[in-house]
C-alpha positions in Angstrom: 0.0 0.0 0.0 1.4 3.4 -1.0 2.3 5.6 2.0 1.5 9.3 2.4 3.3 12.0 4.2 1.4 14.5 6.4 1.6 17.0 3.6 -0.1 14.8 0.9 -3.3 16.7 0.9 -1.4 20.0 0.8 0.4 18.8 -2.3 -2.8 17.9 -4.1 -4.4 21.2 -3.2 -1.4 23.0 -4.9 -1.9 20.9 -8.0 1.1 18.7 -7.7 1.6 15.8 -10.1 1.9 12.8 -7.8 4.0 9.7 -8.4 4.9 6.5 -6.6 8.4 6.9 -5.2 9.8 4.0 -3.1 6.3 3.2 -2.0 5.4 6.8 -1.1 2.9 9.0 -2.9 5.1 12.0 -3.6 5.0 15.2 -5.7 7.2 15.1 -8.8 6.4 18.6 -9.9 3.9 21.4 -9.4 4.5 23.7 -12.3 7.6 22.6 -14.2 10.9 21.0 -13.3 12.8 23.9 -14.8 10.8 26.6 -13.0 11.2 24.8 -9.7 14.9 24.2 -10.3 15.5 27.9 -11.0 13.5 28.9 -8.0 15.9 26.9 -5.8 19.0 28.3 -7.6 17.8 31.9 -7.5 15.3 32.3 -4.7 13.9 29.6 -2.4 12.0 26.3 -2.8 10.3 24.0 -0.4 10.5 20.2 -0.6 8.5 17.7 1.4 11.1 15.1 2.4 9.0 13.5 5.2 9.4 10.1 3.5 13.0 10.0 4.7 13.6 7.8 7.8 15.1 8.5 11.2 16.8 6.1 13.5 17.8 7.1 17.0 20.6 5.6 19.3 20.2 6.9 22.9 22.0 6.0 26.0 25.6 5.5 27.3 27.8 4.2 24.4 25.5 5.6 21.6 28.4 7.4 19.9 30.7 4.4 20.0 27.9 2.1 18.7 27.1 4.3 15.8 30.8 4.9 15.0 31.0 1.1 14.5 28.3 1.3 11.9 29.2 4.4 9.9 32.2 5.2 7.8 32.6 8.8 9.1 33.7 9.7 12.6 31.3 11.2 15.1 34.2 11.6 17.6 35.7 14.3 15.4 32.7 16.6 15.6 31.1 18.5 18.5 27.5 18.3 19.8 25.2 20.2 17.4 27.1 19.0 14.3 26.2 16.4 11.7 28.2 14.3 9.3 27.5 12.7 5.9 28.5 9.0 6.1 28.1 5.6 4.6 26.5 2.5 6.1 28.8 0.0 4.4 28.7 -3.7 3.9 31.7 -6.0 4.5 32.9 -5.4 1.0 32.9 -1.6 1.4 29.8 -1.2 -0.7 26.8 0.9 0.3 23.9 -0.3 2.4 22.9 3.4 2.3 24.3 6.9 2.6 23.1 8.8 5.7 23.4 12.0 7.8 24.2 11.4 11.4 23.3 14.1 13.9 25.3 14.3 17.2 23.1 15.8 19.9 25.4 14.4 22.6 27.7 11.3 22.9 24.6 9.6 24.3 22.1 10.7 21.6 22.7 10.2 17.9 19.9 10.6 15.2 20.5 9.1 11.8 18.5 10.2 8.7 18.3 7.5 6.1 16.9 7.3 2.5 13.2 6.7 2.1 13.8 3.6 -0.1 16.0 2.0 2.6 14.1 2.8 5.8 13.1 -0.7 6.7 16.3 -2.3 5.3 18.6 0.1 7.2 16.8 -0.3 10.5 17.0 -4.1 10.2 20.7 -3.8 9.3 21.5 -1.5 12.2 19.6 -3.8 14.6 21.5 -6.8 13.4 25.0 -5.1 13.5 24.8 -2.7 16.4 27.1 -3.7 19.2 26.0 -1.8 22.3 23.0 0.6 22.1 20.0 -0.7 20.3 18.5 1.5 17.5 15.0 2.8 17.7 13.0 3.5 14.6 11.7 7.1 14.9 10.6 7.5 11.2 6.9 7.9 12.0 7.7 10.6 14.6 9.2 13.1 12.2 8.0 15.1 9.2 10.7 16.9 7.3 10.7 20.0 5.1 13.7 21.2 3.1 14.0 24.9 2.6 16.6 25.5 -0.1 18.0 28.4 -2.0 19.9 31.7 -1.6 16.8 33.3 0.1 16.2 30.3 2.4 18.0 31.7 5.4 16.1 34.9 5.3 12.8 33.1 5.1 13.5 30.8 8.0 14.9 33.6 10.1 11.7 35.6 9.8 9.8 32.7 11.3 12.0 31.8 14.2 13.6 33.5 17.3 16.6 31.1 16.9 19.6 33.0 15.5 20.1 31.0 12.3 23.3 32.9 11.5 24.9 30.8 14.3 24.0 27.6 12.6 26.8 26.8 10.3 26.9 24.3 7.5 26.2 20.8 8.8 25.3 22.2 12.2 21.8 22.2 13.8 19.8 23.7 16.7 16.5 23.0 18.3 13.8 25.8 18.3 10.5 26.9 17.0 9.8 27.8 13.4 6.4 29.4 12.9 5.4 28.2 16.3 6.3 24.5 15.5 9.0 22.8 17.4 11.8 21.8 15.0 15.3 20.5 14.6 16.8 23.3 12.4 19.5 21.7 10.4 21.7 23.6 7.9 21.9 20.7 5.5 20.5 20.0 2.1 20.8 18.1 -1.2 20.7 20.9 -3.8 24.0 22.7 -3.6 22.3 25.8 -2.2 22.2 27.3 1.2 19.2 26.2 3.3 17.8 24.2 6.1 16.1 20.9 6.7 13.4 21.3 9.3 12.4 18.2 11.3 9.1 18.5 13.2 6.3 16.3 14.6 3.9 15.1 11.8 1.0 17.1 13.3 3.0 20.3 12.9 4.0 19.7 9.2 1.0 21.4 7.5 1.2 24.5 9.7 4.9 24.8 9.1 4.6 24.2 5.3 1.8 26.8 5.1 3.7 29.4 7.1 6.8 29.0 4.9 4.7 29.4 1.7 3.0 32.5 3.1 6.1 34.1 4.5 8.1 33.3 1.4 5.8 35.1 -1.1 8.1 38.1 -1.0 11.0 35.7 -2.0 9.0 34.1 -4.8 9.0 30.8 -2.9 7.8 27.7 -4.8 6.8 24.3 -3.7 9.2 21.8 -5.5 9.0 18.2 -6.4 11.3 15.2 -6.9 11.9 16.2 -10.5 14.0 19.3 -9.8 15.5 17.7 -6.7 17.2 15.2 -9.1 18.4 17.9 -11.5 19.7 20.1 -8.7 21.7 17.2 -7.1 23.0 16.0 -10.4 24.5 19.4 -11.2 26.4 19.1 -7.9 27.3 15.4 -8.5 25.7 14.4 -5.3 25.3 10.7 -5.2 21.8 9.1 -5.2 21.5 5.7 -3.6 20.2 3.2 -6.2 21.7 5.1 -9.1 25.2 6.2 -8.3 25.9 4.2 -5.2 24.7 0.7 -4.1 26.0 -2.4 -2.4 28.2 -3.4 -5.4 30.2 -0.2 -5.6 32.6 0.8 -2.8 32.9 4.2 -1.3 36.3 4.6 -2.8 35.0 3.8 -6.3 32.3 6.3 -5.8 34.8 9.1 -5.0 33.5 9.3 -1.5 36.7 8.5 0.3 36.3 11.8 2.2 33.5 10.3 4.2 35.6 7.2 5.1 37.9 7.6 8.1 40.3 4.7 7.7 42.3 5.9 10.7 39.4 5.5 13.2 38.6 2.3 15.1 37.0 -0.6 13.3 33.8 -0.1 11.3 32.0 -2.4 8.9 33.7 -2.3 5.5 37.0 -0.8 6.8 39.1 -3.9 6.1 37.9 -4.2 2.5 38.5 -0.5 1.8 42.0 -0.6 3.3 42.8 -3.5 1.0 41.3 -1.8 -2.0 43.2 1.4 -1.4 46.4 -0.5 -1.1 45.7 -2.5 -4.4 44.5 0.6 -6.3 40.9 1.4 -7.2 40.1 -0.2 -10.6 36.9 1.7 -11.5 35.7 5.2 -10.6 32.6 7.3 -10.7 33.1 10.3 -12.9 31.2 13.3 -14.2 31.1 13.9 -17.9 29.6 16.2 -20.5 28.3 15.0 -23.9 30.0 16.7 -26.7 27.5 15.4 -29.2 23.7 15.7 -29.4 21.6 13.8 -26.8 20.9 13.5 -23.1 22.5 10.7 -21.0 20.2 8.7 -18.8 20.5 6.1 -16.1 21.5 2.7 -17.5 22.9 3.9 -20.8 26.1 2.0 -21.8 29.5 3.7 -21.8 31.7 2.6 -24.7 35.3 2.9 -25.5 36.4 1.9 -29.0 33.0 0.3 -29.5 33.3 -2.0 -26.4 31.1 -1.5 -23.3 33.3 -0.4 -20.4 30.8 1.2 -18.0 27.3 2.5 -17.4 25.7 5.9 -16.9 24.3 6.1 -13.3 22.6 9.5 -13.6 22.1 12.0 -16.4 20.1 15.1 -17.4 20.1 18.3 -19.3 21.3 20.6 -16.5 18.9 23.5 -16.3 21.6 25.8 -14.7 24.7 24.6 -16.6 22.7 24.2 -19.8 24.6 21.2 -20.9 23.9 17.5 -21.2 25.7 16.1 -18.1 26.1 12.7 -16.6 27.7 10.5 -14.0 28.9 7.0 -14.5 31.4 4.3 -13.6 34.4 3.8 -15.9 37.7 2.0 -15.7 40.3 4.0 -13.7 42.4 4.6 -16.8 39.4 6.6 -18.3 38.7 8.6 -15.1 41.0 11.5 -15.4 39.7 15.0 -16.5 39.8 15.2 -20.3 39.4 11.5 -21.0 37.0 10.7 -23.7 34.5 7.9 -24.4 31.1 7.4 -26.0 27.6 7.0 -24.5 25.3 4.8 -26.4 21.9 6.6 -26.8 19.3 4.7 -28.7 21.9 2.9 -30.8 24.1 5.9 -31.4 27.5 6.4 -30.0 27.6 10.0 -28.7 31.0 11.4 -27.7 31.6 12.5 -24.1 34.4 14.0 -22.1 35.3 13.6 -18.4 35.1 17.0 -16.6 35.8 18.4 -13.2 32.8 18.3 -10.8 30.6 19.7 -9.5 29.2 20.6 -12.9 27.8 23.9 -11.4 30.6 26.2 -10.3 29.5 28.5 -7.5 30.9 32.1 -7.5 
């Protein structure tokens, strides 16, 4: 049965086109993907991301327990900070990519992908050595407020000084009278916040943000532009760019893997892979011929299949056909060329430096 977020009726009232996403009835767009994309790049956009999951570890030893599960290191950050990390399998591949919030050494909250909620919780429950995880997914709604005008909009609705919440930091306070975790995180490449609140406060918060944001040209945004925004930044999407068969090092996410910390699941495999050399890598590329790369298209070199496109789009901001894909290491350096097979045609492409969108 398709699940609905607390904002489902609000989306329908705004005329959203709804689709099934990972078992959830979610808005893919309200007006157009490009208009919503540009609203986030130039003003402010709102996303309902209440379908994401939350898992809490609470009690003495919570930090140590979570540090044994994730690739990044919670011991290196202070209370009130968050880290992007991988839940890795024994081979160094991704069970999921997550954000872990450190409230204290005895309280850690992990935000997981919607498509992996049940799988991740079962995996954490099976592998946690110490504190047991608690599934809090039904206790939170989540609204992402993203764009260069996001900070001003949120600040008008809260007494919390958001200027003191730096990137990947968070605070607790009220926004529009709704108790929230105010987290300066996001998935678009723009400044902004992800607001976690109780489900019964979600509609009031969403409505207040839309009303107060009129002067900023705020737009409700769907999954369509969320994908084009993150692709322009080469942010990985689980199920496309990362999965259990590709390691964190192959995905270019070595920066979220702390091999010098105590043991965590997948560490031994990554140490061995790093020593042996990474044989395939996830790269960003631009097409130099006509076409748009899409997930699953073959990557060819001299007519032979050597890889696969994992994500691709016509970037609304960069105004180029861009893609992400795995290729042999010898083709991964900037300037390397290959072809992408699009409906039987070999379209030339070149590896470029990422992110595709260069911020001033």
